[in-house]
KOLRO-7150 format. One record per residue (C-alpha): residue number from 1; x, y, z; residue in three letters. Coordinates in Angstrom, 3 decimals. Layout:
// residues N
   pos         c1         c2         c3   code
   NUM          X          Y          Z    ALA
...
// end
This chain:
// residues 480
   pos         c1         c2         c3   code
     1      4.768    -92.488   -104.427    UNK
     2      3.389    -94.805   -102.583    UNK
     3      1.425    -98.086   -104.165    UNK
     4     -1.725    -98.162   -103.020    UNK
     5     -2.979   -101.535   -104.690    UNK
     6     -2.130   -104.706   -102.687    UNK
     7     -0.143   -107.692   -104.139    UNK
     8     -0.665   -110.833   -102.903    UNK
     9      2.097   -113.363   -103.402    UNK
    10      1.301   -117.441   -103.608    UNK
    11      4.275   -119.354   -101.938    UNK
    12      5.612   -122.700   -103.293    UNK
    13      8.912   -124.206   -104.433    UNK
    14      9.916   -121.349   -106.156    UNK
    15      9.695   -118.807   -103.111    UNK
    16      9.772   -121.239    -99.533    UNK
    17     13.757   -120.357    -99.439    UNK
    18     14.395   -117.698    -96.554    UNK
    19     16.640   -115.910    -98.734    UNK
    20     13.980   -115.613   -101.327    UNK
    21     11.140   -114.827    -99.034    UNK
    22     13.056   -111.912    -98.009    UNK
    23     13.968   -110.818   -101.078    UNK
    24     10.091   -111.273   -101.881    UNK
    25      9.027   -109.214    -99.143    UNK
    26     11.211   -106.355   -100.141    UNK
    27      9.979   -106.307   -103.212    UNK
    28      6.678   -105.335   -101.881    UNK
    29      4.282   -108.367   -101.343    UNK
    30      1.374   -107.109    -98.629    UNK
    31     -0.253   -111.034    -98.614    UNK
    32      1.431   -114.023    -99.252    UNK
    33     -1.278   -117.060   -100.001    UNK
    34     -0.744   -120.559    -98.923    UNK
    35     -2.275   -122.845   -101.289    UNK
    36     -3.506   -126.019    -99.656    UNK
    37     -3.856   -127.725   -102.355    UNK
    38     -0.253   -128.939   -102.110    UNK
    39      1.883   -129.032    -98.791    UNK
    40      1.134   -130.638    -95.372    UNK
    41     -0.180   -128.643    -92.911    UNK
    42      2.695   -128.594    -90.459    UNK
    43      4.668   -126.769    -93.473    UNK
    44      1.892   -124.411    -93.856    UNK
    45      2.100   -123.484    -90.247    UNK
    46      5.818   -123.387    -90.244    UNK
    47      5.712   -121.174    -93.312    UNK
    48      3.264   -118.524    -92.040    UNK
    49      5.721   -118.239    -89.001    UNK
    50      8.682   -117.730    -90.974    UNK
    51      6.596   -114.677    -92.795    UNK
    52      5.825   -113.079    -90.060    UNK
    53      8.877   -113.091    -88.369    UNK
    54     10.837   -112.011    -91.082    UNK
    55      8.249   -108.956    -91.750    UNK
    56      8.328   -108.176    -88.089    UNK
    57     12.583   -108.014    -88.246    UNK
    58     11.574   -105.539    -91.107    UNK
    59      9.300   -103.778    -89.433    UNK
    60      6.279   -104.339    -91.985    UNK
    61      3.198   -105.578    -91.769    UNK
    62      2.023   -109.039    -94.388    UNK
    63     -1.038   -110.633    -94.202    UNK
    64     -1.539   -114.544    -94.421    UNK
    65     -4.121   -116.137    -97.040    UNK
    66     -4.976   -119.650    -96.766    UNK
    67     -6.674   -121.034    -99.868    UNK
    68     -8.662   -123.991    -99.863    UNK
    69     -8.444   -126.876   -102.502    UNK
    70    -12.022   -127.150   -102.628    UNK
    71    -13.906   -130.049   -104.463    UNK
    72    -11.776   -132.247   -106.771    UNK
    73    -13.667   -132.375   -110.757    UNK
    74    -11.263   -134.312   -112.019    UNK
    75    -10.244   -137.180   -114.600    UNK
    76     -8.251   -139.967   -113.128    UNK
    77     -4.826   -141.041   -114.373    UNK
    78     -4.381   -143.035   -117.824    UNK
    79     -1.935   -146.185   -118.077    UNK
    80      0.538   -144.377   -120.068    UNK
    81      0.433   -141.128   -118.719    UNK
    82     -1.795   -139.487   -121.348    UNK
    83     -3.764   -139.887   -124.818    UNK
    84     -4.568   -138.401   -127.900    UNK
    85     -8.011   -137.436   -129.096    UNK
    86     -8.684   -136.634   -132.362    UNK
    87    -12.368   -134.406   -133.724    UNK
    88    -15.112   -136.850   -133.453    UNK
    89    -13.081   -139.807   -131.599    UNK
    90    -15.827   -141.678   -128.536    UNK
    91    -14.748   -141.294   -125.534    UNK
    92    -16.276   -142.659   -122.314    UNK
    93    -15.875   -140.960   -119.021    UNK
    94    -16.427   -143.730   -116.236    UNK
    95    -16.480   -143.137   -112.740    UNK
    96    -15.528   -147.060   -112.533    UNK
    97    -12.836   -147.302   -114.575    UNK
    98     -9.407   -147.452   -112.228    UNK
    99     -6.289   -147.052   -115.309    UNK
   100     -7.477   -144.941   -118.077    UNK
   101     -6.935   -145.804   -121.828    UNK
   102     -7.410   -144.448   -125.634    UNK
   103    -11.276   -145.448   -124.780    UNK
   104    -11.812   -144.163   -121.755    UNK
   105    -10.441   -142.533   -118.180    UNK
   106    -11.937   -142.805   -114.319    UNK
   107    -13.185   -139.687   -112.630    UNK
   108    -12.139   -138.279   -109.318    UNK
   109    -15.605   -136.978   -108.692    UNK
   110    -18.001   -139.977   -108.797    UNK
   111    -21.339   -138.216   -109.338    UNK
   112    -20.550   -136.558   -112.434    UNK
   113    -22.522   -139.197   -114.063    UNK
   114    -25.332   -137.473   -112.214    UNK
   115    -24.726   -134.332   -112.977    UNK
   116    -25.092   -134.439   -117.029    UNK
   117    -27.035   -135.406   -119.615    UNK
   118    -27.173   -135.392   -123.364    UNK
   119    -26.440   -132.471   -124.714    UNK
   120    -23.658   -131.043   -121.693    UNK
   121    -21.097   -130.061   -123.049    UNK
   122    -17.841   -130.354   -120.883    UNK
   123    -14.925   -128.878   -120.996    UNK
   124    -11.542   -130.469   -120.240    UNK
   125     -8.265   -129.519   -119.541    UNK
   126     -9.252   -125.669   -119.064    UNK
   127    -11.439   -126.105   -121.919    UNK
   128     -8.599   -127.394   -124.317    UNK
   129    -10.484   -130.440   -125.057    UNK
   130    -14.197   -130.567   -125.910    UNK
   131    -16.522   -132.674   -124.958    UNK
   132    -20.479   -133.628   -125.976    UNK
   133    -22.187   -135.822   -123.962    UNK
   134    -24.406   -138.489   -126.297    UNK
   135    -25.361   -140.766   -123.637    UNK
   136    -25.422   -141.397   -119.665    UNK
   137    -25.401   -145.035   -119.045    UNK
   138    -25.334   -145.972   -115.062    UNK
   139    -21.625   -144.617   -113.974    UNK
   140    -20.737   -144.125   -117.460    UNK
   141    -21.121   -140.747   -120.058    UNK
   142    -20.291   -141.221   -123.533    UNK
   143    -19.300   -138.490   -125.544    UNK
   144    -18.283   -137.000   -128.769    UNK
   145    -15.066   -134.988   -129.201    UNK
   146    -15.680   -131.884   -130.640    UNK
   147    -12.105   -130.466   -129.870    UNK
   148     -9.265   -133.063   -129.159    UNK
   149     -5.992   -132.744   -128.725    UNK
   150     -3.152   -134.064   -126.168    UNK
   151     -4.868   -135.249   -122.170    UNK
   152     -2.889   -136.240   -119.507    UNK
   153     -3.337   -137.306   -116.012    UNK
   154     -5.665   -135.970   -113.673    UNK
   155     -6.714   -132.739   -115.837    UNK
   156     -9.990   -130.724   -114.629    UNK
   157    -13.570   -131.086   -115.571    UNK
   158    -15.805   -128.221   -116.419    UNK
   159    -19.342   -127.999   -117.400    UNK
   160    -20.100   -125.439   -119.673    UNK
   161    -22.611   -122.836   -118.739    UNK
   162    -21.996   -124.284   -114.419    UNK
   163    -24.703   -126.850   -113.316    UNK
   164    -22.086   -129.817   -110.857    UNK
   165    -23.245   -130.225   -107.641    UNK
   166    -20.410   -130.942   -105.674    UNK
   167    -20.613   -129.097   -102.341    UNK
   168    -17.885   -125.849   -102.020    UNK
   169    -16.284   -127.816    -99.055    UNK
   170    -14.697   -131.246    -98.660    UNK
   171    -13.557   -133.095    -95.953    UNK
   172    -10.450   -132.264    -96.522    UNK
   173    -11.072   -128.783    -96.594    UNK
   174    -13.007   -129.101    -93.647    UNK
   175     -9.675   -130.170    -91.761    UNK
   176     -8.242   -127.731    -93.485    UNK
   177    -10.346   -124.972    -91.827    UNK
   178     -8.700   -126.094    -88.621    UNK
   179     -5.710   -125.885    -89.739    UNK
   180     -6.326   -121.916    -90.966    UNK
   181     -7.271   -121.039    -87.692    UNK
   182     -4.324   -122.810    -86.044    UNK
   183     -1.633   -120.798    -88.212    UNK
   184     -4.508   -117.597    -87.164    UNK
   185     -4.720   -117.003    -91.099    UNK
   186     -5.485   -113.396    -92.191    UNK
   187     -7.899   -114.192    -94.908    UNK
   188     -9.562   -117.749    -96.105    UNK
   189    -10.327   -118.215    -99.574    UNK
   190    -13.075   -121.042   -100.763    UNK
   191    -12.986   -122.258   -103.731    UNK
   192    -16.204   -122.933   -105.911    UNK
   193    -18.714   -121.148   -103.719    UNK
   194    -22.107   -121.605   -105.104    UNK
   195    -24.055   -119.403   -103.079    UNK
   196    -23.700   -117.362    -99.884    UNK
   197    -25.000   -120.585    -97.802    UNK
   198    -21.332   -121.883    -98.814    UNK
   199    -19.643   -119.347    -97.191    UNK
   200    -21.695   -118.921    -94.316    UNK
   201    -20.762   -122.840    -93.839    UNK
   202    -17.036   -121.570    -93.787    UNK
   203    -17.520   -118.927    -91.450    UNK
   204    -19.616   -121.333    -89.205    UNK
   205    -16.755   -123.843    -88.881    UNK
   206    -13.927   -121.275    -88.845    UNK
   207    -15.406   -119.403    -86.042    UNK
   208    -15.993   -123.722    -84.406    UNK
   209    -12.604   -123.682    -84.801    UNK
   210    -11.390   -120.549    -82.683    UNK
   211    -10.207   -118.662    -85.855    UNK
   212    -11.273   -114.750    -87.098    UNK
   213    -10.023   -115.197    -90.405    UNK
   214    -11.637   -112.701    -93.109    UNK
   215    -13.706   -115.063    -95.838    UNK
   216    -12.639   -114.739    -99.730    UNK
   217    -15.394   -116.014   -102.225    UNK
   218    -13.273   -117.591   -105.288    UNK
   219    -15.866   -116.702   -107.681    UNK
   220    -15.432   -119.680   -110.188    UNK
   221    -18.464   -121.012   -110.887    UNK
   222    -21.461   -119.940   -113.298    UNK
   223    -23.752   -120.141   -110.851    UNK
   224    -21.920   -117.626   -108.556    UNK
   225    -22.050   -115.013   -111.111    UNK
   226    -26.269   -115.637   -110.712    UNK
   227    -25.834   -115.869   -107.081    UNK
   228    -23.182   -113.125   -106.716    UNK
   229    -25.092   -110.472   -104.538    UNK
   230    -26.071   -113.049   -101.857    UNK
   231    -22.156   -114.529   -102.115    UNK
   232    -20.706   -110.782   -101.409    UNK
   233    -23.500   -110.296    -98.742    UNK
   234    -22.218   -113.126    -96.645    UNK
   235    -18.151   -112.826    -97.559    UNK
   236    -15.768   -110.114    -96.681    UNK
   237    -13.968   -110.010    -99.707    UNK
   238    -13.954   -111.968   -103.466    UNK
   239    -11.839   -113.265   -105.516    UNK
   240    -12.185   -112.769   -109.338    UNK
   241    -10.941   -116.170   -110.183    UNK
   242    -10.483   -116.113   -113.846    UNK
   243     -9.466   -119.216   -115.059    UNK
   244    -12.357   -121.687   -114.005    UNK
   245    -14.921   -119.061   -114.768    UNK
   246    -13.531   -118.332   -118.371    UNK
   247    -14.059   -122.469   -118.549    UNK
   248    -17.898   -121.878   -117.548    UNK
   249    -18.990   -118.903   -119.350    UNK
   250    -17.060   -118.421   -121.768    UNK
   251    -13.432   -116.091   -121.873    UNK
   252    -15.118   -113.755   -123.801    UNK
   253    -17.582   -112.520   -120.851    UNK
   254    -14.371   -112.588   -118.306    UNK
   255    -13.224   -109.271   -118.770    UNK
   256    -16.760   -107.789   -118.250    UNK
   257    -17.430   -109.630   -115.372    UNK
   258    -14.163   -108.610   -113.865    UNK
   259    -15.645   -104.958   -114.258    UNK
   260    -18.495   -105.747   -112.468    UNK
   261    -17.527   -108.174   -109.825    UNK
   262    -15.192   -105.553   -108.482    UNK
   263    -17.958   -102.682   -108.540    UNK
   264    -19.911   -104.427   -106.591    UNK
   265    -17.462   -105.423   -103.858    UNK
   266    -16.777   -101.494   -103.728    UNK
   267    -20.906   -100.533   -103.293    UNK
   268    -21.019   -103.583   -100.651    UNK
   269    -18.103   -102.283    -98.507    UNK
   270    -16.405   -105.645    -99.453    UNK
   271    -12.395   -106.116   -100.800    UNK
   272    -11.676   -107.423   -104.569    UNK
   273     -8.643   -109.086   -105.592    UNK
   274     -7.998   -110.107   -109.352    UNK
   275     -6.483   -113.380   -110.197    UNK
   276     -4.928   -116.026   -112.569    UNK
   277     -2.631   -115.659   -115.367    UNK
   278     -1.957   -112.259   -114.763    UNK
   279      1.839   -112.056   -115.975    UNK
   280      2.223   -115.924   -116.705    UNK
   281      4.976   -115.664   -118.864    UNK
   282      6.896   -114.552   -115.905    UNK
   283      7.041   -118.476   -115.046    UNK
   284     10.046   -118.551   -118.026    UNK
   285     10.241   -114.703   -118.687    UNK
   286     12.012   -111.921   -116.546    UNK
   287      9.652   -109.210   -118.179    UNK
   288      6.607   -109.471   -118.713    UNK
   289      4.469   -109.560   -121.762    UNK
   290      2.886   -105.618   -123.110    UNK
   291     -0.577   -107.654   -122.794    UNK
   292     -0.081   -108.854   -119.297    UNK
   293      1.180   -105.148   -118.207    UNK
   294     -2.516   -103.916   -119.720    UNK
   295     -4.053   -106.548   -117.873    UNK
   296     -3.010   -105.927   -114.405    UNK
   297     -3.151   -101.852   -114.755    UNK
   298     -7.040   -102.350   -115.965    UNK
   299     -7.622   -104.734   -113.058    UNK
   300     -6.153   -101.490   -111.067    UNK
   301     -7.833    -98.729   -113.007    UNK
   302    -11.271   -100.667   -112.236    UNK
   303    -10.509   -100.404   -108.727    UNK
   304     -9.238   -103.910   -107.467    UNK
   305     -7.956   -104.149   -104.187    UNK
   306     -5.404   -106.557   -104.765    UNK
   307     -3.815   -108.526   -107.982    UNK
   308     -2.421   -111.695   -107.068    UNK
   309      0.374   -114.390   -108.490    UNK
   310     -0.100   -117.788   -108.589    UNK
   311      2.542   -120.332   -110.541    UNK
   312      4.982   -116.817   -111.502    UNK
   313      5.946   -116.912   -107.749    UNK
   314      5.262   -120.369   -106.705    UNK
   315      6.883   -122.363   -109.207    UNK
   316      8.631   -119.759   -111.882    UNK
   317     12.054   -119.510   -112.532    UNK
   318     11.952   -114.900   -111.293    UNK
   319      9.566   -115.125   -108.524    UNK
   320     10.788   -111.595   -107.104    UNK
   321     11.201   -110.191   -110.340    UNK
   322      7.461   -110.672   -111.149    UNK
   323      6.875   -109.190   -108.047    UNK
   324      8.754   -105.916   -108.952    UNK
   325      7.035   -106.072   -112.494    UNK
   326      3.619   -106.154   -110.814    UNK
   327      4.628   -103.096   -108.114    UNK
   328      5.949   -100.843   -111.573    UNK
   329      2.506   -101.779   -113.514    UNK
   330      0.172   -100.617   -110.317    UNK
   331      2.298    -97.635   -109.423    UNK
   332      1.793    -96.369   -112.862    UNK
   333     -1.597    -97.417   -113.176    UNK
   334     -2.798    -95.647   -110.244    UNK
   335     -2.038    -92.010   -111.614    UNK
   336     -4.703    -93.505   -114.106    UNK
   337     -7.737    -93.933   -112.189    UNK
   338    -11.140    -93.326   -112.724    UNK
   339    -13.308    -91.049   -110.378    UNK
   340    -16.898    -92.188   -111.007    UNK
   341    -17.037    -94.674   -107.970    UNK
   342    -16.057    -91.856   -105.651    UNK
   343    -18.840    -89.781   -106.606    UNK
   344    -21.344    -92.438   -106.436    UNK
   345    -20.115    -93.502   -103.269    UNK
   346    -20.349    -90.130   -101.600    UNK
   347    -23.753    -89.652   -103.260    UNK
   348    -24.594    -92.859   -100.841    UNK
   349    -27.029    -92.446    -97.577    UNK
   350    -25.264    -93.770    -94.229    UNK
   351    -27.245    -95.857    -91.371    UNK
   352    -24.201    -95.942    -89.187    UNK
   353    -21.798    -93.203    -87.429    UNK
   354    -18.504    -94.643    -87.420    UNK
   355    -19.438    -94.469    -91.744    UNK
   356    -20.357    -91.149    -92.052    UNK
   357    -17.388    -89.989    -89.750    UNK
   358    -14.998    -91.858    -92.425    UNK
   359    -16.782    -90.592    -95.425    UNK
   360    -16.854    -86.825    -94.239    UNK
   361    -13.214    -87.460    -93.577    UNK
   362    -12.447    -88.397    -97.636    UNK
   363    -15.200    -85.415    -98.470    UNK
   364    -12.425    -83.025    -96.554    UNK
   365     -9.324    -84.587    -97.450    UNK
   366    -10.292    -84.445   -101.460    UNK
   367    -11.295    -80.631   -100.857    UNK
   368     -8.510    -79.776    -98.628    UNK
   369     -4.340    -79.767    -98.918    UNK
   370     -4.466    -82.555    -96.788    UNK
   371     -1.093    -84.597    -96.648    UNK
   372     -2.151    -87.370    -94.719    UNK
   373     -5.325    -89.679    -92.440    UNK
   374     -5.002    -91.087    -89.608    UNK
   375     -7.665    -93.557    -88.541    UNK
   376     -7.132    -94.660    -84.682    UNK
   377     -9.196    -98.060    -85.087    UNK
   378     -9.674   -101.124    -83.165    UNK
   379    -11.164   -103.451    -86.029    UNK
   380    -10.090   -101.850    -89.338    UNK
   381    -13.626   -101.140    -90.369    UNK
   382    -13.337    -96.823    -90.807    UNK
   383    -10.009    -97.709    -92.727    UNK
   384    -12.297    -99.494    -94.944    UNK
   385    -14.802    -97.678    -95.629    UNK
   386    -12.514    -94.841    -96.319    UNK
   387    -10.484    -97.293    -99.126    UNK
   388    -13.738    -97.701   -100.641    UNK
   389    -13.767    -94.218   -101.863    UNK
   390    -10.018    -94.341   -103.270    UNK
   391     -8.613    -91.207   -102.163    UNK
   392     -5.397    -90.021   -103.211    UNK
   393     -4.571    -89.455    -99.756    UNK
   394     -2.736    -92.101    -97.706    UNK
   395     -4.518    -93.687    -95.091    UNK
   396     -2.749    -94.751    -92.085    UNK
   397     -4.809    -97.328    -90.012    UNK
   398     -3.011    -96.768    -86.105    UNK
   399     -4.059    -99.604    -84.166    UNK
   400     -2.360   -101.186    -81.541    UNK
   401     -3.928   -104.948    -82.632    UNK
   402     -1.859   -107.213    -84.478    UNK
   403     -4.969   -109.119    -86.091    UNK
   404     -6.608   -105.727    -87.404    UNK
   405     -2.898   -104.842    -88.927    UNK
   406     -2.624   -108.052    -90.671    UNK
   407     -6.191   -107.667    -92.389    UNK
   408     -5.659   -104.200    -93.309    UNK
   409     -2.795   -105.706    -95.425    UNK
   410     -5.239   -106.150    -98.075    UNK
   411     -6.979   -102.678    -97.917    UNK
   412     -6.301   -100.530   -101.220    UNK
   413     -4.651    -97.176    -99.515    UNK
   414     -4.328    -98.333    -96.385    UNK
   415     -1.378    -98.469    -94.482    UNK
   416     -1.214   -100.427    -90.844    UNK
   417      0.852    -98.950    -88.112    UNK
   418      1.192   -100.438    -85.096    UNK
   419     -0.105    -97.695    -82.432    UNK
   420     -0.281    -98.165    -78.704    UNK
   421     -0.905    -95.026    -76.969    UNK
   422      0.534    -94.286    -73.451    UNK
   423     -2.580    -92.912    -72.291    UNK
   424     -6.353    -92.494    -72.962    UNK
   425     -6.911    -89.100    -73.021    UNK
   426     -7.908    -88.355    -76.374    UNK
   427     -5.686    -84.951    -76.990    UNK
   428     -2.536    -86.254    -75.594    UNK
   429     -3.025    -90.126    -78.215    UNK
   430     -3.637    -87.359    -81.197    UNK
   431     -0.246    -85.949    -80.221    UNK
   432      1.683    -89.204    -80.185    UNK
   433     -0.680    -90.536    -83.259    UNK
   434      0.924    -87.209    -84.941    UNK
   435      4.239    -87.983    -83.301    UNK
   436      4.099    -91.160    -85.097    UNK
   437      3.101    -90.097    -88.429    UNK
   438      5.836    -87.375    -88.543    UNK
   439      8.542    -90.299    -87.642    UNK
   440      6.997    -92.405    -90.195    UNK
   441      7.777    -89.612    -92.570    UNK
   442      4.205    -89.186    -93.473    UNK
   443      4.077    -85.407    -93.127    UNK
   444      5.802    -83.208    -91.644    UNK
   445      5.377    -79.301    -89.398    UNK
   446      2.849    -77.489    -91.553    UNK
   447      1.458    -80.280    -93.470    UNK
   448     -2.663    -80.883    -92.544    UNK
   449     -3.574    -84.339    -91.458    UNK
   450     -7.307    -85.726    -90.706    UNK
   451     -7.724    -87.742    -87.513    UNK
   452    -10.806    -90.214    -87.039    UNK
   453    -11.194    -91.132    -83.451    UNK
   454    -13.889    -92.813    -81.295    UNK
   455    -13.941    -91.938    -77.859    UNK
   456    -14.023    -93.125    -75.399    UNK
   457    -11.035    -94.525    -76.880    UNK
   458    -10.433    -98.273    -77.253    UNK
   459    -13.979    -99.170    -77.969    UNK
   460    -14.543   -101.322    -81.061    UNK
   461    -17.094    -99.985    -83.826    UNK
   462    -16.752    -96.439    -81.833    UNK
   463    -15.330    -94.202    -84.204    UNK
   464    -17.527    -90.885    -83.829    UNK
   465    -15.047    -88.040    -84.090    UNK
   466    -12.899    -86.259    -86.972    UNK
   467    -10.685    -83.878    -86.247    UNK
   468     -8.144    -81.733    -88.891    UNK
   469     -4.660    -81.183    -87.376    UNK
   470     -2.276    -78.676    -88.540    UNK
   471      1.304    -80.833    -87.779    UNK
   472      3.422    -79.102    -85.049    UNK
   473      0.781    -76.438    -84.084    UNK
   474     -0.356    -78.086    -80.542    UNK
   475      3.467    -78.073    -79.535    UNK
   476      3.876    -74.690    -80.271    UNK
   477      0.742    -74.100    -78.094    UNK
   478      1.825    -76.402    -75.414    UNK
   479      5.240    -74.799    -75.381    UNK
   480      3.300    -70.972    -75.048    UNK
// end
């Protein structure tokens, strides 16, 4: 049984060693995430090249996702590294403070005093520290501590309910987009987008740098929920980034929002990645908790395209074991999938011929004993539409284009295949495609395959033909 849900693994100190990287690929990683909050551009470029070379050696295609840092909305540093705050303490967030004390601390985000007023609730260190704003005096925010604890250097700040005006793309991000284009990143994740305009700007900058990355909007702000539809329209994928989002909207709201986001992404032919603390305990444990297993399984059942590991593989003690655990949980959860979105998808009206052909193939696949689908594709669009139905039948996307194959690594239920036919004659191309799928063990004589193809062959967006083939039958006819 092949796993349909894709696994994204973040690379870091625990997983950059070639031997560990090789084991991660063997364990089932489909896409590697390069976190641009850390490391140097040249290191990221080298790591991407290493991963791709290893994947080629294994006959495997692996995608590369570059994750931009985004705005640093954090406090500064303390003279002694940390302080302890008690409920009821008065504390000042001061953009002019150079070194923090028991009474105040500085701000990396100098505009914060302009974004808050009396009555604002600020959440520090992922909500572990809660402060209520009493007064704003110039560059100082005078607060009362509502929930105390230990506060240490450079912890993040969120405003409850959202509303911070920090731009999604910083100067660092704009430079990092050039690096992402240079390493030919397959996906570019934008941190803290507020609306569709933020994503459109990222796409413009990527294209100006010569890159062709698909854009992933990380849904982390409360405003992003309000503007979710326009963000989806301006993106190729979304990441359900449950950390900062949970702080801003409240942890209890996240499960329902996760289901809504995944559903909307599928409806709009977009991809969805579910992330943050999926197997957090495996940073220091060789096995996940039962709660983490249920969390990953529920994301799979919701229809997410991919599940993501962060610190588990970047800095954890058991990176390979974390991938293996996620692999087996996904496989088991895929046996329990809901079919409601399949029916909804099949009931929709289609405006494009290629999308209609893709949906016709999926309908037949569900009502005929079809072993596999072979989508001969240039851009990957046909495979994307098929994957939105979440079929039980594996979709093999046969394409000669390496950039398309790498992007397909994130599509649920789609398996990229390097396919370069020796001719442009349709019947001969389909015979070669049939042989390739037989060689891979996807089918054998007597099985039924559905092929989708565009005529004339080689034209992007030109899928206009569907054919049902019985494996081996054409060869018998040719011999006769």
